[in-house]
N, C-alpha and C positions, 0 to 999 in steps of 0.2 A: 508595409505598403504593398499592394498588389503590383506585380511586375507587368509591364505592358505585354500584351499578347503577341505582338509582332515587332520585329526590329525595324530600324529605319531602312535598311537595305531590303528587307522583305517587303515592306510597304512600297518602296520605289519599284522593285521588280514586279510586284502585283499591279501597280499603277500602269507600268509600261504594257503589261499583258492586256489590261482592260482598255488602254488607249488604242492599242492595235486592233482590238476587237470592235470597239465602238466608233473610233475616229482615226483612221490611218493617216489622214491628212495632217491632223494635229501632231501626231507622232513624228512624221518625217520633216515637217516644217520646223518643229522645235529642235530636232536634231541638226537641221541645216543652220540654225542660228549659231551653233557652236563655232564652226570654222569661220563664218562671216565675222562674228564678234572678235575673235582672236586676231584675224587678219586686219580688221579696222584698228584695233588697239596697237598693233605693231606699226601700222602705217603712221599712226598719230605720234609715236615716239621717234620714228625714223625721219619724219618730215623736218623737224627743227634741226636735226643733225645734218641732214642733206643740204639744207639752206646754208648753214655755217660752212660746210665742206666746200660747196660750190663757190662761196665768196672767198674763203681763205686760200683755196687752191688755184685761184685766178682763172676759173672757167669762163668761157664766153657767155654773153647774155642769152644767146639763143639756146646754148646747151643747158644753162641753168633753168630757163623758162620751160624747156621741153621736159627735163627731168622732174622739176617741181610740179609742172602742170599734169604730168602723167600720174603722179602720186595723188594729187588733189582730185583728179577725175575718178580714179579708182575708189577713193574715199567717198566721194559723192554718190557714185553708183552703188556702193555698199550700203550707205544709209537709206537710199531710195528703196533698195531691195528689202532692207529690214522693215521699213514702214509698210510696204505692200504685203510682205509675208506676215507681218504682225496682225494686220486686219483679217487676213484669211485664217490665221491661227486662232484668233479670238472667237471667230464665228464657229470654227470647228470644235474648239474647247467648250463652247456653249452647248453644242449638241452632246458632247461627252458628259457634261454636267447633268443635262436633262436625263440621259440614259442612266447615269449613276443614281440620280434622285429617284428614278423609277424603280430601281432595285430596292430602295428603302420602302417605298410605297407598296410595292408588291409584297414585301415581307410583312409589313403591317397588316395588309388586307388578308393574307393567307396564313399567317402564323397560327399555330394551334392555340385555340382560345384559352385553354387552361394556362398555357405558358405566358400568353400576353396579359393575363390577369395579374401577374406578379409585378409589383411595383418596380423592382430592380430591372426587369425586362423593359417596361415602359420608359423608365429613365434612360436606359441604354438606347432605346429607339429615339428618344429626344436628342441625345448626344449625337447619334448617327445622322439625324436630320441637320444638326448644326454643321456637320462636316460638309454638307451640300450647299450651305449658304455662305454669304459674305458677311464677316464680322470684323469691324475696325480694319478694313483693308486686307483681311486674311481670308483666303478661300482654300481650305485644306485639300480638296480634290485636285485642283489645278496647281496649287502652290507646291505640292509634293513633286509634280512633274517639272515645274520651273526650277525648283531647287535641286532636283536630281540632275537634270541636264546642266544646270548652273554649276554644280559641283564638278562635273566632267569638264566643262569649259574652263573653270578656274584652275583645275589641276593641269590641264594642257597648257594654259597660259603661264602657270607657275613654272613648268618645265622649260618652256620656250624662253621666257624672260629671265629665268634663273640662269639659263645658259649664257645669255648676253651679259648679265651682271658678273658671272664667274670670270669673264675675261679681265675685269677690273681687279677683282680679288675673290678667290674661292671662299674666303671666310665670311663674305657678306651674305651669302645664301643661307647657311645654317643660323647665323645671328638673326637675320630678318624673319626666319621661319619659326625659331624657338620662342621668340618674345610673346606671341599671341596665346600661348598655352593658358595663361591666367584668364584670358577672356573666355576661352572654351569652358574652363572649369566653372566660372561664375555663372555663365548662361545655363550650363547643364544643371547646376544646383537650382536655379530658378525654375527650369522646366520640370524638374523632379518635384518641387514644391507645388507647382500649379497642377500637375497630374494627380498628386495625392489628394488635393482638395476639390477636384472637379465635381464630385457627387454633391457636395454642399452647394456649389454654384448652380447645378442643374435643379436641385430641389427648390432653391430660392427663386430661380427664374420661373419655374412652373407655378409656384404660388403667386408670384407677382403677375404673371400672365393671366392666371385664372381670375384673380380679383379685378384686374384691369379690363377684362372682357365683360364683366357683369353689367356695367351700365348700358351695353349695347345688346344685351340679351332680352328679347321680348318676353320670354317665359318668366324672367325674374323681375320685370319692371313693376308689375302690380304689387308684389310683396315688398319691394324696396320702398315704394311710396306709402302704402297703407301702414306698414309696420315701422315707418320712420327709420329705415336702415341706412340711409344715405350717409349720415355722420359717422356711423360705426364703420361702414365700408371705406370711407375716406381715411379714417384713422388706421384701418388695416393696411390700406395702400401706402399711407405715409410711413407706417412702421416698417413695412417690407422694403419700401424705397430707401429708407435710412439704412437698413441692413445691407442692401445692395450697394449703396454709396460707400458705406464703411468698407465693404469687401473690395470695391473697386479701388479705394484709396490704398488699402493694404497691397493689392496687386501691383498698382503703379509704383508704390514705394519700393517693393522688392525688385521690380523690373528695372527701375532707375538705378538702384545700387549695383545691379549686375552689369550695367553699362558703364559705370564710372571707371572700372578697371580697363575697359577698352580705350578710353581717352588717355589714360596714363601710359599704356603700352604704345600708342601711336606717337606720343611726344618723345619717349625714350628711343623707340625703334628708328623712326624716320630722322629725328634730329641727329642721332649718332652716325647714321649712314651718310647723311649729307656732309657732315663735318669731315668724315673720312675721305669723301670724294674731293672736297676742297683742298685737303692736305695733299692728296696725290697730285692735283693740278699744279699747286704752287711748287711742288718738288720736281715738276717736269716729267712725271711718270705717265701722264696721259695728255693728249692734245685737247684743244678747245672743242673740236667737234665730237671727240670721244667723251669729253666731260658732259656735253649737252646730251649725248645719247645715253650715257650711264645714269645721269641725273634723272632723265625722264623714265628710264627703265626701272630705276629704284622706286620712283613714285608709282609707276604702274605695277611693279612687282609687289609693292605693299598692298595695292588694291586687289591683286590676285590672291594674296595671302588672306587679306580681309574678306575677299569674296568667298574663299573656301570656308572660313570661319562662319561668315554670315549665312551661307547656304546650308552649312551643317547645322547651325543653331536653328534656323528657320525650318529645316527639314525635320529636326527633332521635335519642334513645337507642333507642326502640322501632322507629323507622324503619329503623335499621341492621340490626336483627334481622329485620324484615319483608323487607328486601332479600334476605336469605338464603332466606327462605320463598318469595318470588316467583321468585328465580333457580332454585331447585330445581323448583318446580311448572312453570315455563316452560322448563325445560332442554330444549334441542333434542333431538329424538328421531330415531333412524334407523328407517325402515320401508320395506317394499318398495313397488313402484309400484301393486300391486293389479291389474295387467293380467291375471294368472293367478288362477284360482279353485281352491281345494282340492277342491271338490265334483266337479270334472272328473277328479280323480285318486284319490279316496277308495276306489274299487272296483277299482283296477288293481293289478297286481303290478309295482311300479315298477322302472325302471332308473335308477341313480344314476351320475353321472360328475363327477369332479374334473378340471378342465382347467387345468394350469399354476398350481396354487394355491400362493400364498405367504401366510404369516401371521406377524405380529410383534406381540407384546403391547406396549401403551403403555409407553414408558420403557425397553424392552429394546434392547440394542445389536445384536442379530442376530435373524433369523427363527427361529421355532420349526418351521415347515414350509417346505421349500424346493422351489419349482417342482414340486409334487406333481401327478401325473396318474394316475388309476386309475378303474376302472369296476366297479360292482356290477351284474351282469346281472340281468335280470328273474327273480325267484324264487331267486336264488343265495344261498347261505349263505357269506358271506365272513368269514374270521377275520383279525383284525389283532393282531399280536403284536410284542413288543419290550421292551427294558428300560425301567425308569422314566426318564422324561424324553425318550423317543423321539418324542413328539408324538401319542400315541394319543388321550388325552383332549381335546387341542386339536382333533383331527380330528373327534371326536364333537360338540364345541361348534359347529363350523362346519356340520356336517351337520344339526344340530338348529336351525340359524339363531339360535343364542345369540350367535354372533360372525359377523363377515363377513370374507371374505378381504382381505388387504392388496392382493393382486393376483390375477388369474385369476378363474375362476368355477366354481360348482357347479350342476349341472343335475339336475332331478327330472323324469324322462320327457322329456328334452330341453328342459325349461323352466328358465331360470335362477331360482335361489332369490330373486333380487332382484325378480322379477316378482310374487312372492306378498306379500301383507300378512303380517307376522310372526304375528299371532294366527291367521290363516287357515292358514298353513303348519303350525303346531303340530299341527293335526288329523291330519296325515299321518305323524307319527312317534310311536312308543311306546318311549321310552328307559327303561332301568334304570341309574341312575348309581351310582358308587362311594359317594358321600356319601348317607347315609340319614337322612331326617327324617320322623318319624311323627306329630308334633303330638299332639293330645288328642281326636281324633274317634273314632267307632266304627270297627271293622275294616271294615265295609261302606262307610262314608262315605270312609274313607281309600283304599279300592280304587277307588271310583267318582269321587272328587274332587268329589262333590256332596252336597247334603243328603239325609237319609234318604228324604224324600218324592220326590226325583228319582232315586233309585237303583233300578236293576233288581236286586232282592235275590236272585233266583234266579241271575242271571248272575254277580253278585258272589260268591255262595257257590261256584258252580262254578269260578270263576277262583281263588279262595282254595284250594280243594281241589286243583286242578290244579297249583298252585304248591307243594304239599307241606305245607299247613297244616291238612289235614283233621282229624288227631288233636288238634291244638291247639284248634280251634273246638268240637270235640265235648266237650272237657274243660271248656270255659267255660260257666258257668250261663246266660249271655245270648248265647252263640254269636257270630255275626257282628255282633251289636248291642253287644258288649262294648266299653266305652270304653278308649282307651289313656291312659297316664300316670296313675300313682297319686297324684301330687302335686296333680292337678286333680280327679280323680274318686275318691271313697272306694272304690268297687268296681271301679276301673280295673285294667288289667293292664300289666305291663312285658314287652316282647318282648326276647328275646335278639338278638344281632347277626345270627345266621343266620335267625331267625324274621322279623326286620324286613326282611331282604333278600328273603325269600320273599314277603312282603307287597308289596314294591315290584314284584316280578315279577308278582304277581297284578294289580296296578294296570295294568301294561303290557298284560297279556292282556285285561283288561276294556276298555281303550281300543280295542283291536283295529284299530290303524292299519296301513296297508299296509307301512310300514317299521319293522321291529323292531330296536332297538339295545340290546345288552347289554354294559355296560361293567363288566368284572370282576364278573359276577353271582353268582359262587360263592365269592368271597373269604372270606366269613364262614361258609360251610357245611361240614359234616362230610363225609368221603369218601362215605358212603352217599347223602347228600342230593345231593352233586355228581354222582354217577353217575346218579341219578334224573333230574336236570335235563338232563344230557347225552343220556340215552336219550330223553327226551320233547321234546328240542329240535326234532326234525323235525316233531312235531305242532304245537308252538308256532309254528313258522315256516311252516306250511302256508299256501299262497296268499299269501305275503309275500316280500319281499326282506329279508334280515337281515344285520346286522353284529355280530360277536361279538368283543369286545376282551378281551385277557388278556395278562399278562406270563408266564403259565405255558403253555408250548408244548404240553404233553400234553393240555390241556383243549380244544384246538381241532382235534384230528385228525379229528373227525366232520364238519367243514365242507367245502364243495366246493373252496374255494381258500383259501390262507393267504398273507398279505402280511407280511413282516418289515420293520418300520420301524426306522431307525437314524438318529439325529440329524436327524429331520424329513424324511427321504427314504426311498424304497423301496429296500431293500438286496437283497431276494430275494422271489420269489413263485412259487407252484405248489401242488400238493397236498402233503399230509404225506409221502407216499411219494416224490414227485418231489424235494422239498427234502432229504429224508434221502439220497436217491441222489446228489444234487448234491455232497454232502460239503462244504457251505459253512458260512456263519455260523449258519444255522438249526440244522444238525446239531450244530455245536459247542456251541451253547447248550442244545440238547436233551440232549446227552450229559452236560453239566454238571448239568442239573436232573433227569435220569432217575432217579437213586437216590432222589429225594424224591417223585416222583409215579408210581412203578411201579404202585401200587395203582390209580391212575386208569386206566392203560392196560390193566390186567388186568380192569377192570370191564366190558369189552365195550362200548365207546363208539363203535363204528363206525356207519356210516350204515345 
């Protein structure tokens, strides 16, 4: 079993550091709870003894009322203070939780794409998110703070109340202390078992969550109905739910068994201590008021010992979850050296070169790209074609610095991509990917990738119209300010697949980076819209270098040069006419496809 990355003490110290950074009020208020709680607990055991002492020693009524009233007043003020401070602390800890959740979100949004593609990293991200949430009354981020300070409080209470008990008999303290070791060991064994099986629970929760969300997914609704998938999905959900229920039963059973030992310890420990006190009283070794004090002190001492064990066990439990949080937040990142600056290249018409580039996905048995060398000349419109799985999308990921080569290097104006910081390099590329995500912002915000206040509205509208959505925004009451996603906005709009693809093209035009990358940009468009995109491609690519990726050969004939990828290597390259004349693989694939895209070719898509 993998050993936890951080100890309980390390996680507590780290939490105190983060608490001081993000919420000093929560830190100091939680620390203030320690002396107040100990003082109140002492007043509670002292009050009954004081009452008995006042009565048995023949004190006057005024003296008794004054003494007892003072203790009761202090107790009342202490509890009022705890209530007031508790509300302030909860609010402060809420801010702390928000800040810590933001750390996970930032990491998810900024983590190197190739790293985040790995399932184990995404699973770790899921477990890190759980640490920021409340599950069955457990909130790891704040509970580690509660239990850490609780441990300090219980240790101080143990020392104070142990000193009181030792006046009755020094032997009571070690006996009452040693008994709970059985409980510590049993709970530790349970925590060890739970930590070892956490990956299985994460995987099961992800599957259950994914299937559970499908009925609410608009994009899946048509398929579910037409292909009669509802029964099958219900069966999948039922099967996963049964697996989860079985797992929960196992967890509850093991947790219950770990708590049985605690009940036995309490009976043996407290019963023996009380019997010993009764024996001392009947032998005249202690007075009645001392008996009351020691009796209450033993009961409280047992709670301090139990509190130490409880805080330690809870701290261990939440610490394991906090390990996942810290592992993800501190997960090592890949970034460039930062020697090069994007600002030096932003106004250029770049030249791109792949030099002996190989790439293999994590866990794959062979390379996706094999010793690939190619050059995109300054201002060139290069088309990349090939069948599915040829490596086109992988090449795009590498060029966008979403992944890094296993070997070889990629150069932007003769500068290796590894010399740029990732975030800085992203300024140089405007890609349109196959996968389309439009979120729930306005059309203008989606195009600019910024808030409406930071968006150049005239530029955004011009790009939207250039991408072919002019008629669409003219028909919308709020134009480019119309929000996407009807589930989120009452007056929102839903875009068709083709419209969403055009919007992504508008986003690339708005960014206006020197390298334009279009990965299957017309897959969801109708023939007329495709023809329009092809015709305007020269204008879109003006003063830029561009890469056009498609598995449909006819759609790339307007480019300066075409490269045919096959099994991760360049099979053929040249202009459309040159490749057709060569009568090779390109022509063979073109002839097979020609009956389906004749309309595209007749649409006049030449340069």
